[in-house]
Phi, psi and omega in degrees: 000134178250130178259138182245127179244132179248123177236110187052245181259005181269142174238123182247119178258130180224134183280349183253111186291345183266356182256124178266143178287144174261123180245124184237131175266130180242126180257162176256104184301329180293323179285343178271004176101359176275124183257001173224122176227152180189180183224134177247143169230118183244119177279127189230145171296136185304328181287344183246004187297321179292320179297316180294319179298319178296321177296319180294329179296342180281349182269112185299330183288339178279119184250350182216114182233127182229132174265132180234156175217166183148231178300325173221149178264124182209171175239128175255136179218144175246146180224157174213139184227147170251117179251148179293318177210147181253000000 
């Protein structure tokens, strides 16, 4: 059985009826008026990762903060700024 999903003018055909398509909108921050964008990776001791994440949440320019663990424990954060002049 093939399920057909229509999103605006797109038609997505998928043979598995239990899998939903993931649709993600991606914007261009530079075209939205942000003239500085970037990504931070901060390596943190596992015992302090929550404390550091809470401190980072206080910075308005950081809009996406993720705590990761594995081979190294770190925090990834993305930022965007509008500056009057560069």
